C-alpha positions as CSV (number, residue, x, y, z in Angstrom):
1,M,0.0,0.0,0.0
2,S,1.4,3.5,-0.9
3,Y,0.9,6.6,1.2
4,V,0.9,10.0,-0.4
5,V,0.5,13.7,0.4
6,F,-2.9,15.3,0.0
7,L,-3.7,18.9,1.0
8,T,-5.4,21.6,-0.9
9,V,-6.7,24.5,1.2
10,L,-6.8,28.3,0.6
11,L,-6.3,30.9,3.3
12,W,-6.7,34.6,3.2
13,L,-4.0,36.7,5.0
14,G,-4.3,40.3,4.7
15,Q,-5.8,43.6,6.0
16,A,-8.8,43.6,3.6
17,E,-11.6,41.3,2.9
18,A,-11.0,37.7,1.9
19,G,-11.3,36.7,-1.7
20,G,-7.9,37.9,-3.0
21,L,-4.5,36.5,-4.1
22,T,-2.3,35.0,-1.4
23,T,1.2,33.7,-1.2
24,P,1.5,30.0,-2.0
25,F,2.3,27.6,0.8
26,G,2.1,24.2,-0.9
27,I,2.6,22.3,-4.2
28,N,-0.3,20.3,-5.7
29,T,0.4,16.9,-7.2
30,T,-1.8,14.3,-9.0
31,Q,-1.4,11.8,-6.1
32,V,-4.4,10.6,-4.2
33,L,-4.9,8.4,-1.2
34,P,-5.5,4.7,-1.7
35,K,-9.0,3.4,-1.2
36,G,-9.9,3.3,2.5
37,V,-6.8,5.2,3.7
38,R,-7.2,8.4,5.7
39,S,-4.9,11.2,6.5
40,L,-4.9,13.8,9.3
41,N,-3.1,17.0,8.4
42,V,-2.2,19.9,10.7
43,S,-0.5,23.0,9.2
44,G,0.9,26.1,10.8
45,V,1.2,29.2,8.6
46,N,3.0,32.3,9.9
47,T,3.4,35.8,8.4
48,T,3.2,39.5,9.0
49,V,1.1,42.1,7.1
50,D,2.9,45.4,7.0
51,T,4.0,46.0,3.5
52,W,2.1,46.0,0.2
53,H,2.6,46.1,-3.6
54,N,0.4,49.0,-4.5
55,D,-1.6,49.7,-7.7
56,V,1.5,50.5,-9.6
57,G,3.6,47.7,-8.2
58,L,5.7,49.7,-5.7
59,V,6.2,48.3,-2.2
60,T,4.6,50.6,0.4
61,G,3.4,50.2,4.0
62,V,-0.2,49.0,4.6
63,A,-1.0,52.3,6.3
64,E,0.5,54.4,3.5
65,P,-2.8,55.9,2.4
66,F,-3.1,57.6,5.8
67,N,0.4,59.2,5.5
68,Q,-0.4,62.4,3.7
69,K,-0.1,66.2,3.9
70,L,-3.4,67.8,5.0
71,S,-4.6,71.3,4.2
72,Y,-6.5,73.5,6.6
73,A,-9.6,72.8,4.5
74,R,-9.1,69.1,4.9
75,L,-8.7,69.5,8.7
76,L,-11.9,71.4,8.9
77,Q,-13.7,68.8,6.8
78,A,-12.8,66.2,9.3
79,E,-14.4,68.1,12.1
80,S,-17.9,67.0,13.1
81,D,-18.6,69.9,15.5
82,N,-20.1,72.5,13.1
83,N,-19.9,75.4,15.6
84,L,-16.2,74.8,16.3
85,K,-15.6,74.3,12.5
86,L,-17.3,77.6,11.6
87,N,-15.5,79.5,14.4
88,V,-12.1,78.2,13.5
89,E,-12.6,78.8,9.8
90,S,-13.7,82.3,10.4
91,Q,-10.6,83.1,12.5
92,L,-8.4,81.5,9.9
93,R,-9.9,83.7,7.1
94,N,-9.5,86.8,9.3
95,K,-5.8,86.0,9.7
96,G,-5.5,85.7,5.9
97,V,-4.7,81.9,6.0
98,D,-5.0,80.2,2.7
99,L,-7.3,77.2,3.5
100,S,-5.7,75.2,0.7
101,S,-2.2,75.5,2.2
102,T,-0.6,72.6,4.2
103,A,-1.4,72.6,7.9
104,G,0.6,69.5,8.7
105,E,1.1,65.8,8.1
106,A,-0.9,62.9,9.3
107,F,0.8,59.6,9.8
108,A,-0.2,56.0,10.7
109,D,1.5,52.7,11.2
110,V,-0.3,49.3,11.1
111,N,1.5,46.0,11.7
112,T,-0.3,42.7,11.9
113,R,1.1,39.3,12.9
114,V,-0.9,36.4,11.5
115,F,-0.7,32.7,12.5
116,A,-3.1,30.2,11.0
117,T,-3.6,26.6,12.1
118,I,-5.3,24.5,9.5
119,A,-6.7,21.1,10.3
120,A,-7.6,18.8,7.4
121,L,-9.0,15.3,7.3
122,A,-8.9,13.3,4.0
123,Y,-10.2,10.0,3.0
124,G,-9.6,7.8,-0.1
125,F,-13.1,6.9,-1.3
126,T,-11.8,5.0,-4.3
127,E,-8.4,4.4,-5.9
128,K,-8.9,7.6,-7.9
129,L,-11.0,9.9,-5.6
130,T,-10.0,11.5,-2.4
131,V,-12.1,14.0,-0.5
132,A,-10.9,16.3,2.3
133,I,-12.5,18.7,4.7
134,A,-10.3,21.6,6.0
135,V,-10.9,24.3,8.6
136,P,-8.4,27.1,9.4
137,I,-8.2,28.8,12.7
138,L,-6.7,32.3,12.3
139,Y,-4.9,34.2,15.1
140,T,-4.2,37.9,14.4
141,N,-2.4,40.5,16.4
142,M,-2.7,44.0,15.0
143,Q,-0.8,47.0,16.3
144,V,-2.0,50.5,15.3
145,G,-0.5,53.9,15.7
146,T,-1.7,57.2,14.3
147,G,-0.9,60.9,14.8
148,F,-0.5,64.3,13.3
149,V,2.4,66.8,13.2
150,G,1.3,70.4,12.6
151,S,3.3,72.9,10.6
152,P,5.1,75.8,12.4
153,E,2.4,78.1,11.0
154,L,-0.4,76.0,12.5
155,Q,1.4,75.8,15.9
156,Q,1.6,79.6,15.9
157,L,-2.1,79.9,15.1
158,V,-3.0,77.6,17.9
159,A,-0.9,79.7,20.3
160,D,-2.7,82.8,19.0
161,F,-6.1,81.2,19.6
162,S,-5.1,80.3,23.2
163,K,-4.9,84.0,24.0
164,Q,-8.6,84.3,23.1
165,S,-10.1,81.1,24.5
166,R,-8.2,78.4,26.4
167,K,-11.2,76.1,26.2
168,Q,-11.3,76.3,22.5
169,T,-7.6,75.8,22.3
170,R,-7.8,72.6,24.3
171,L,-10.5,71.3,21.9
172,I,-8.3,72.2,18.9
173,Q,-5.2,70.7,20.3
174,E,-7.0,67.5,21.4
175,K,-8.4,67.0,17.9
176,L,-5.2,67.9,16.1
177,S,-3.1,65.5,18.2
178,D,-4.6,62.7,16.1
179,V,-6.6,64.0,13.2
180,I,-7.0,60.5,11.8
181,A,-8.7,59.3,14.9
182,T,-10.8,62.5,14.9
183,E,-12.0,61.9,11.3
184,I,-12.7,58.2,11.9
185,R,-14.8,59.0,14.9
186,G,-16.6,61.8,13.1
187,K,-17.5,59.4,10.3
188,G,-19.1,56.9,12.7
189,Y,-16.3,54.3,12.7
190,K,-15.0,52.5,15.7
191,P,-11.6,53.7,16.9
192,M,-8.5,52.1,15.3
193,T,-7.0,50.3,18.3
194,N,-4.6,47.4,18.9
195,Q,-6.5,44.1,18.7
196,E,-5.8,40.5,19.2
197,Q,-8.3,37.7,18.2
198,T,-8.7,34.1,17.2
199,Q,-11.3,33.2,14.6
200,V,-12.5,30.2,12.7
201,G,-12.1,30.5,8.9
202,D,-14.3,29.3,6.0
203,L,-15.0,25.6,5.8
204,R,-13.5,24.0,2.6
205,V,-14.4,20.7,1.0
206,V,-11.9,19.5,-1.6
207,A,-12.4,16.6,-4.0
208,K,-9.3,15.3,-5.9
209,Y,-9.7,13.0,-8.8
210,L,-6.9,11.1,-10.6
211,G,-8.1,11.1,-14.1
212,Y,-5.2,9.3,-15.9
213,K,-1.9,7.8,-15.1
214,N,0.8,5.9,-17.0
215,L,4.6,5.6,-17.0
216,Y,5.0,9.0,-18.8
217,Y,2.6,11.3,-17.1
218,S,-0.5,11.6,-14.9
219,W,-3.4,14.0,-14.8
220,G,-5.6,15.1,-11.9
221,L,-8.5,17.4,-11.2
222,I,-9.2,19.3,-8.0
223,N,-12.6,20.8,-7.1
224,T,-12.7,23.1,-4.1
225,F,-15.9,24.3,-2.5
226,T,-15.7,27.1,0.0
227,F,-18.5,27.7,2.5
228,P,-19.0,31.1,4.2
229,T,-18.7,29.9,7.8
230,A,-16.2,32.5,9.0
231,Q,-16.8,35.9,10.6
232,V,-16.9,38.7,8.0
233,R,-15.5,42.2,8.0
234,D,-17.1,44.7,10.4
235,I,-18.0,47.8,8.2
236,A,-17.7,49.9,11.3
237,K,-13.9,49.3,11.3
238,V,-11.5,50.9,8.9
239,I,-9.2,47.9,9.1
240,D,-10.5,44.5,10.2
241,P,-8.4,41.4,9.4
242,T,-11.0,38.6,9.1
243,P,-10.7,35.1,7.6
244,G,-13.8,35.2,5.5
245,D,-15.8,37.3,3.0
246,G,-19.3,35.8,3.6
247,Q,-19.8,34.2,0.2
248,F,-19.6,30.8,-1.5
249,D,-16.7,30.1,-3.9
250,Y,-16.0,27.2,-6.3
251,G,-12.5,26.5,-7.6
252,V,-11.3,24.0,-10.2
253,A,-7.7,23.1,-10.9
254,S,-6.0,20.8,-13.5
255,I,-2.7,19.2,-12.7
256,V,-0.3,17.4,-15.1
257,E,2.7,15.6,-13.5
258,V,5.6,14.2,-15.5
259,P,8.2,12.0,-13.9
260,L,11.6,12.7,-15.6
261,N,13.3,9.8,-13.8
262,S,13.2,8.1,-10.4
263,Q,14.2,11.3,-8.6
264,W,12.8,14.2,-10.6
265,R,9.2,15.2,-11.3
266,V,7.8,18.3,-13.1
267,I,4.3,19.5,-12.3
268,S,2.1,22.0,-14.2
269,D,-0.9,23.3,-12.2
270,T,-3.6,25.7,-13.6
271,G,-6.7,26.8,-11.7
272,Y,-9.7,29.1,-11.8
273,T,-11.9,30.2,-8.8
274,I,-15.4,31.7,-9.2
275,Q,-16.5,34.1,-6.5
276,F,-20.2,34.1,-6.8
277,A,-22.1,37.4,-6.6
278,D,-24.1,38.2,-3.5
279,T,-25.4,41.2,-1.5
280,R,-23.5,42.8,1.4
281,A,-23.9,45.7,3.7
282,T,-21.2,48.3,2.9
283,R,-20.2,51.9,3.3
284,I,-20.3,53.9,0.1
285,P,-17.2,56.1,-0.3
286,H,-17.6,59.6,-1.7
287,S,-14.5,59.5,-3.9
288,V,-11.1,57.8,-4.4
289,N,-9.6,60.5,-2.1
290,E,-12.4,60.3,0.5
291,R,-13.2,56.7,1.2
292,L,-14.4,57.1,4.7
293,S,-18.2,57.6,4.7
294,R,-21.2,57.6,7.0
295,D,-23.4,56.4,4.1
296,V,-24.3,52.6,4.4
297,D,-26.1,50.5,1.8
298,P,-27.4,47.5,3.7
299,G,-27.9,45.5,0.5
300,A,-25.3,46.5,-2.1
301,S,-24.8,44.1,-5.0
302,R,-21.3,42.6,-4.7
303,D,-19.3,40.6,-7.3
304,L,-15.8,40.0,-6.2
305,G,-13.5,39.3,-9.1
306,D,-12.7,35.7,-10.2
307,L,-9.2,34.4,-9.6
308,M,-7.0,32.4,-12.0
309,Y,-3.4,31.1,-11.7
310,T,-0.9,28.8,-13.4
311,S,2.3,27.4,-11.8
312,L,5.3,25.3,-12.7
313,A,6.9,23.2,-10.0
314,G,9.8,20.7,-9.7
315,L,10.2,18.0,-7.1
316,Y,13.5,16.3,-6.3
317,S,13.8,13.1,-4.2
318,P,17.4,12.1,-3.6
319,M,16.4,9.7,-0.8
320,D,13.4,7.8,0.3
321,Y,13.0,9.9,3.4
322,L,13.9,13.4,2.0
323,S,12.7,15.5,-0.9
324,F,12.9,19.1,-2.0
325,G,10.6,21.2,-4.2
326,G,10.0,24.6,-5.7
327,S,7.3,26.4,-7.7
328,Y,6.8,29.6,-9.6
329,T,3.2,30.9,-9.7
330,L,1.6,33.6,-11.9
331,A,-1.8,34.7,-10.8
332,Y,-4.5,37.3,-11.6
333,K,-7.7,38.5,-9.9
334,E,-10.4,40.5,-11.7
335,R,-11.6,43.8,-10.3
336,D,-14.5,43.8,-7.9
337,Q,-17.8,45.2,-9.0
338,W,-20.3,46.9,-6.7
339,R,-23.8,48.2,-7.5
340,G,-26.6,49.9,-5.6
341,S,-29.3,52.5,-5.6
342,L,-28.6,54.6,-2.5
343,A,-25.9,56.7,-4.2
344,S,-24.5,57.5,-7.7
345,A,-22.9,54.7,-9.7
346,D,-19.5,56.5,-9.5
347,R,-19.5,56.1,-5.8
348,Y,-20.0,52.4,-6.0
349,K,-17.2,52.1,-8.6
350,V,-14.8,53.5,-6.0
351,L,-15.3,50.3,-4.0
352,G,-13.6,48.4,-6.9
353,V,-10.6,50.7,-7.2
354,E,-7.3,48.9,-6.5
355,T,-9.0,45.5,-6.2
356,E,-7.6,44.1,-9.5
357,Q,-4.6,42.0,-8.5
358,Y,-1.6,40.5,-10.2
359,M,1.1,38.3,-8.6
360,Q,4.3,36.4,-9.3
361,A,5.3,34.2,-6.4
362,L,8.0,31.7,-5.5
363,Y,7.6,28.8,-3.1
364,L,10.2,26.4,-1.7
365,Q,9.8,23.3,0.4
366,A,11.7,20.5,2.1
367,V,9.9,17.3,3.0
368,A,10.9,14.5,5.5
369,S,8.9,11.2,5.3
370,S,8.8,8.1,7.4
371,V,6.6,6.3,4.9
372,Q,9.3,4.0,3.4
373,A,10.6,3.3,6.9
374,Y,7.1,2.3,8.0
375,R,6.9,-0.1,5.0
376,N,10.2,-1.6,6.1
377,K,8.8,-1.9,9.6
378,D,11.6,0.4,10.9
379,F,9.2,3.2,12.1
380,P,5.9,2.8,13.9
381,V,3.9,5.6,12.1
382,P,3.7,6.6,8.5
383,M,3.9,10.4,8.4
384,M,5.4,13.4,6.6
385,A,6.6,16.8,7.7
386,T,6.9,19.8,5.3
387,L,8.7,23.1,5.9
388,G,7.8,25.7,3.3
389,Y,8.7,29.3,2.4
390,G,6.6,31.5,0.1
391,Y,7.4,34.9,-1.2
392,I,5.7,37.3,-3.7
393,L,8.3,38.4,-6.3
394,D,6.2,41.1,-8.0
395,G,2.6,42.2,-8.0
396,R,-0.1,44.8,-7.8
397,N,-2.5,45.2,-4.8
398,V,-1.1,42.2,-3.0
399,R,0.8,42.0,0.2
400,N,4.6,41.7,0.2
401,D,5.5,39.8,3.3
402,P,6.9,36.2,3.2
403,V,5.0,33.2,4.5
404,W,6.5,30.4,6.5
405,S,4.6,27.1,6.8
406,L,5.0,23.8,8.7
407,N,2.9,20.9,7.8
408,M,2.5,17.6,9.7
409,M,0.6,14.7,8.1
410,M,-0.2,11.2,9.5
411,F,-1.7,8.3,7.5
412,F,-3.9,5.7,9.0
């Protein structure tokens, strides 16, 4: 009886909604479990989320959109107290201040540590069909820092105001100390704070079918069904790392495996995932430059873009108990589409800005196996351990941080 690896799960790691491209942390093969054989698989995936390939491919911080120079007019726009806003605006005009000039710089820093534990149970129903159920448990630790540095001119103006009203000056200084937090609060969002949480991700059912196999090549088909069992993003939070997007997905992948000799194998893997349209409550941004909004559409039509990828991998097995592998992946995700009737179509289109994704990624792995030793009755348990490293080489609107993974699989 032969024992083989089987694991096909998807995991979202990021600071936005699920449903996007992620760094690979495994290599698919055409191998399936023999009939009646089961495997228990536990994987640990570790990464950080603090840098990003932006819409033009440059690597920036996740919080980069918050780091910007703000004009006096922009500061006044963030203020929700109309009386204070009108009073300050009047005094600024009386002093001859150009409201379009720079008042200072807002800054933010967001760092998220993510660790996922993925449990998968697989069973060989026939000699050609293996079915698995996988559930990820996602731990996130997000650290957030925001602030504002006023220009010398602004600091002098605040000092001048203090001569007229100390109470008003305290209000102004309090709000300017963190203008980002002030605007977030004014738009009805929850404060951006450090948060640590553990959540269960989307349930996935994977069916793997070995369609054909001979001495020269083998072909397999993988069908993945993703069920929306995970907690979804809270629209009252500006940033909310959650493991699910609340919708059903279906993915199909075709795998061709060619053994070059007893030690080398080459694998071609191509897949497509449909993200089915649904309705979802969301905030409707005003424009690309003003995405924070109080306006909520409780039933906006959402169609997250479909995903497609192709990869080429090589596996090298110099010994029965040790093997190495690597893959190159090219992937693309279509732009998200949103529609609704509570605002203009242009505002809904903003929700799809910077959601089209492109990715080139590298994955490397080392595998230790006791399967042959178990067959020789030299080891009591047939099992495999895989250490992997994945990294995005280039991309658009995808995160940049490397992913480490450790997988333990036991057969019984």
